[in-house]
N, C-alpha and C positions, 0 to 999 in steps of 0.2 A: 387480577390477582394482587395480593398485597405483600409480595416478596416470597421468601422460602422459609421452610422450617428445617433447622439442622437437627437431625435425629441422632442422638448419641447412643453409643454402646456402653451400658453400665459397667461392664467388666473391664473396659479399657479406657473409658472417658473420651474416646476418639469419635469423630463423626462417622456414623454408619452410612447415612444417606441424606440427601437433601430433597425435599418434596415441596411442591407448590403450597403456599400458605393461603388457605381460604379465609374469607371474611364475610361480612353481611351480604355483599353483592353476590358472592358465589353461593351462599346459603339460600338466598332468594331464588337464584336460578335453579338450584337443585330441587327446591320445593315446587317451582313451576313445572319442571320436567316430571316430577312425581305426580303432580296433579293432572297433567296431560295424559300420563300413562295409566291413571286410575280406572277410567271407564272400561277399556278393553280388558284390563287385568281382572277386575272384579266380575266382569261378564264372562270370563273364560269358563268353560265347562270344568266342574270340579275334577273330573278324571284327567283332563289335560293339564291343569295346574299341578296336580299330584305327580304326573309324569315329569314335569319340568323340575319339580323339587327333588325327585329321585335322581334325575340327570345331574342336578347340581351337587347332590351328595356324592355321586360317582366321581364327578370332577374334583371335588375336595379330597376324596379318598386317593385319587391318583396323584395329588400334589401334597399329600399329608407330610412327607418327609421334608420337602422344601419349606412348607409353612412352619413346621416345627423348628427348623434351624433358624428361620427368620424371626420367629417369636422368641426363641432362646437368646438370640443375640440382642434383639431390640428390648426385651423386657428383663433380661438377666436371669432367666430361669434355667434350671438344669435341663439338659436335652431330653432326659428320660421323662421328666414332668411335662415338657412341651409336647412330646409325642403323645402322651396320654391325653393332654388337653385337645390336641387336634383330632384324636380319636373320638373324643366327646362331641366335637363340632360336627363330625360326620354323623355320629349317632343321633344328634339332635335334629339334623335335617331329615334323616331317614324316619325318625319318629313322627315328625310333623308332616312329612309327605303323605302319610296316611290320613291326615285330618280333613282335607277339603271335601272328601266324600262322606265324612262322618259328622259334619256340622249340622246336626239335626235339630229340628224344631218339634213342637207338639201340636196335636189337635185337641181342642177342649170343647166338649159339648156345652152349649149355653142356650138360653131361651131364644127361639126364633132363628136359630142358625148354628154356625160352628165358628169357633175362634181358632186361628192358626198362629203359631209363633215361628219367626225366622231369625237366624243369626246373620246380621248384615255387617260388612266391614265398616270400620270407622272412617277411613279415608287415607290421608297422608299422615304417617306416623313418624315422629322424630325420635331417634334412638341416641342416647348419650351414654357412652361406656367409658370405663376407667382404664388405667394403665396396668393394673395388676394381673388381669386375665383378659387380655385385649380381644382376641377373636372368640374365645369361649363364651364370654358374657354377651358379646355381640350376637353370637349364634342363638343364645337363649331368647333373644328378642326378635331377631330377624326371622327365624323359622316359623314361629307361631303367627307373627304379623303377616308374613307372606301367605301362609297357608289359609288364613282367614280372609284373604282378598284385599289386603291393604297394600299400598306402596310405601316405601320407606326412604328416609334420609338419615344416614348414620354419621354421627360425629364421634370419631375415636379421640382418645386423649392425645394432646399435643406430643407427649413423650413417646407414644407407641402407636403411630398410625400405619405402620408398614403392612401388617397382615390385613387390615381392613381395606387398604387400597388394592392389595392383591386380590382380596375377595371380590371386590367390584368387578375386576377384570375377569375372574373365573366365572362369575355369574353371567356376564355377557357372553363369554365363550360357550357356556352351557346352554344358551338359548333364552335366558331370562330377558324379556323385552327391555329396550332402552328406556330409562327413566324409572323403572320399577324399583331399582336399588341405586341410590346415589350416596356418595361418601364426600364429606367436607372435612378436610384436615385443617383445623384452625383452633384458635383459642375459645375457651368456654365463654369468656366475656363478650365475644362477638358471635361466633357461630352458634354456640349453645344457647345463649340468651335469645338470639333471633328465633331459633326453633321454638323456644318457650313462648315468645310473644307473637309469633306469626299467626295471622288470622286463618290461614288455610292449612295449618297443622292441627289435626284433630286430637292428637294425643302425644304426650312425651313419656317415654320410658327411660328412666335414669338409674344408673348404679354408680354410687360414689359416697362421699361423706355425708353425714347427717346435716352438717352446717349448710353445704351446697343444696342438699335436698330441700331444706326449709325454704330457701330462696326460689327454687323451682316451683314448689307448691304454691308459694305466694304469687309468682308471676303467672302461673297457669290459671289462677283464679280470675284474672281479668277477662278471659274468654271462656271461662268454665271448661277449660281443656281437661280431658281425661289424663290422669297420671298413674303410673306405677313407679314406686320408689323402693329400691333396694339399697339400704344405707349402712351405717356403721354397726359395729358389734363389739362386745366385750364378753365373749362367751365363757361359760364356766365348764370346767372339766372336774366333775365331782367324784372323788375316790373314797369309798367307804372302807373301813378296816377289814371287812370280810372279803374284799375283792382280791383277785389275782394281782397282787402288787407288782410283781415282775412284768406281767403283761401290760398293766395299766401304765407303768413307768415307760416301757418301750414305746407305747403308742402315744404318750404325751408329747414326745419330741416332734414328730411330724405334724401332730395336731396344732402345736404352737408355732413351729418354725418352718412349716411348709411355705414355699414361696418367700422365704426369708421373713416370715411373719407378716408379710403384706397381703393379708387375707381377711376380709370382713368376718369370715367364719372362724378365725383363729381362736382356739381354746386357750387363751393366754392367761386366764385366771384358773390355776390348778388348786382346787379346794380339796384338802386331804383331812380325813378324820384324825384328830389329834393323836390318838393312840397309835396310828400307823405312820405318822409323820417321819420319824427317824428311818424306818425301813424304806419308805417311799423315796426319800432323798438319797439314800445309799444306792437304791436300785436305779435312780435317775442319772447319777453322776457319770458312770461309764458311757452312757449313750450321748451325753453332752460332749464329753471328751473325744468321742469317736466320730462325731458328725463331720463329714467331709465338706469343707467350704472351698469353692474354687471355680475354675473356668467352667462356664455353663455348657460348653461343647465337649467337655471331658465326661466320658460315660460313667465315671465313678463319682462324680460330683453329686452331692445331696442338697446343697444349698448354695445359691449364687449371691451376687451383690444386691444391695438395695438399688432402687431405681435411679436415684439422683443424689447429688451432694447435699441438697436441701433436706431430702428425706433422712439421710444419714445424720445430719445435724439435729433434726427433730428427735430422732430416736435416741441419740446420745444424751439429750437433755434430761432423760428420765434416770440417768445414772448420777446426776448431780445431787448435792445435799445429802451425802451419806447413805445412798441407797444400799440395802443389805445384799450385796452381791455374794451369792453362795457358790456359784459355779460359772465358769466362763470358758467357752471353747476357743478355738483358734480361727484366724482368718488370714488371707494372704496380705503381704505388704505390697507397696507399689501402687500403680494406677488401678482404678476401680473403686466403686463405692462399697467397700467391704465393711462388715460389722460382725463381730463374733457372736455366736449364740450365747445368751446370758440368762441365768436363772437367779431371781431375787427370792430370798427366803430367810426367815418368815416375813411376810409383808403385812403391815398394819392395814386394817380395813379402810382407814381414812386417807391412805397414801394416794398421791397423784397417779402413780403407776398402776394402782389397783382400780382406779375409776375411769381413766381416759383410754381411748383406743390408741395404742402406741404405733401400730402398723409397722412393726419391725420385730426382730428376733429377741425379744425380752419377754420372759414368762414370770408371773408372780405366783409363788406358792403360799397359800394361806390356810391355816388350820381352822377346823370347825368342830363343834361338840354335839353330835347327835343329828338325827334326821331333820328335825324342825330348824335347827341352826343352819344346816346345809342349804335348805330351801330358801331361808331368809337371806343368806349370804349370796346365793346364786342370783336371787331376784333384786339384789341391792344395786341396781344399775338402771340407767335410762334406756339401755339397749335390751334386745331380746331376739337375737338372730339364730344362734346355734348352741351346741353344747353336748356334753356326754355325761352318763352316769355309769359308774363302775361298782358292781356289787354282785354277790352270788345269790342274794335274796330276791327272787322274782317278784314277790308282792311289793317289796320296797322299791324295786326298780320302776315298776309301773306307777306307784304312788308319787314318787319323786319326779318322774317324767311328766306326769300330769300336772304337778304343782309348779314346776319351773315355767316361768313366763317367757317362752321362747318359741320361735316358729318351727325349728327343725332340731331334733334331738336324737342321739343314738345311745343305745344301751350296750355296754361292753364293746364299744367300737369308737373309732375317731373319725368316721366318715359321715358326711351330711347330704351329699348331692347325688341324685339319681335322675336321669332324663325323664323317667316316667312318673316321678313323684313331685308334689308341689314344693317350692322353695321360696321362703320369704320370712319377714320378721314381725315380731310383736313390738309394741311401744315405739320408740324412736328409731327402730331398725327398719322401718319402712311401711309401705302400703301396697297391697296387692301380692300376687303370687306369680312366680315364673316356673317354667317346666311343668311336665305332666299335662293332663287334659285341662286343668284349671287355668292355665295361661291363656288358652283360647278365649275364655270369657272376658279377658282384659283387652282383647284386640277385636272385639265385635260388640255390636249393640243388639239388644233383644227387641224385635219388632212384633207387635200383636196386630193381626188382621182379622176383622170380623166379616164373615160371609153370611148374608141373610138368605135363608132357605124357605121362608114363609111364602105361600102362594098368594 
């Protein structure tokens, strides 16, 4: 080991726990254990692997409250949100527990015989997950990877390793064989980089910033390693004048400020048709003022602190140079990485706050003129992850939804993610898809076998 990691509690700035700090040596050892566990795991009867994943889901369900409290304290998220996220962790494992017996191939008639296709596991898979939704995003990768017959090495973020480490214990207690799941809690520049470079790691699945994702893609190229990348976002929340303005304004706050805005799906660019701008801002303001920011373990809290002092400093930098602050909520004083929910309006299209992923509770309200302008403004970004369209015109809703260059989009709603539907981005928001049946394609190789039947 290379020492310990001090894991802080963002709401208090105090040390929550100290855990062993992994490095390259520990990462190599975890890969070796995963490699040794691979042959019996991939050879396990699909029904038996499915039963183990169901058992793991049951174990996670039984510890759902403890995991939620741990996640709330370590990541600074409201306890109600943490409970919902742990529910999704359980649902994700239940969904993919049905997959081992449904990884089907095809039979294809060809001259002289028949061709058959098989879905084969990739091997050892490295999973690198962020600090904003630590166990939830880990589950999105763990469940399909394991269901497809791979073994995994999971690297959680240095700031939020606690639920990942507990997951490893729960998996063993549920009967998952030793080595099938390994966790290395250490820096990205050592543990993460080693997973990317390791010759015995067949794939890396990463969620994080676009900048880091570029480096992972480049590093994986040396071994032609498979990658899926879920990266940054700057999603548009498009509100037309014919929308239910009150409803759109009420939904805009959780869409932009959920998880204190530390969400790649955050709809932080609120695009409002010019003729509705005044009404929208008037409807938005009471929601900003009423947003309850405070102790993550308080049942009434709607927004917690930012993850770190560095993140708070980064977010605050977007309010420099005369940013047009239109509304600002409240936040606690004293210890904790607090930042008040803030709305900038109107924001110029060239402004830094309008172009960059802030990853904090700052939303930019920008006017547009007509449908074509709305689409052009929504697409004026390197990202393409999520978004919303608000209108009572059904034909317009579908036209605009099809025209916006984004991987996940909702109409008259602010939600993006369902376990059974694919999730991922266009453009520099990533490569590949998570969740739904499509995720399994990214954790398996398609093999074609020809069987000659000629006499």
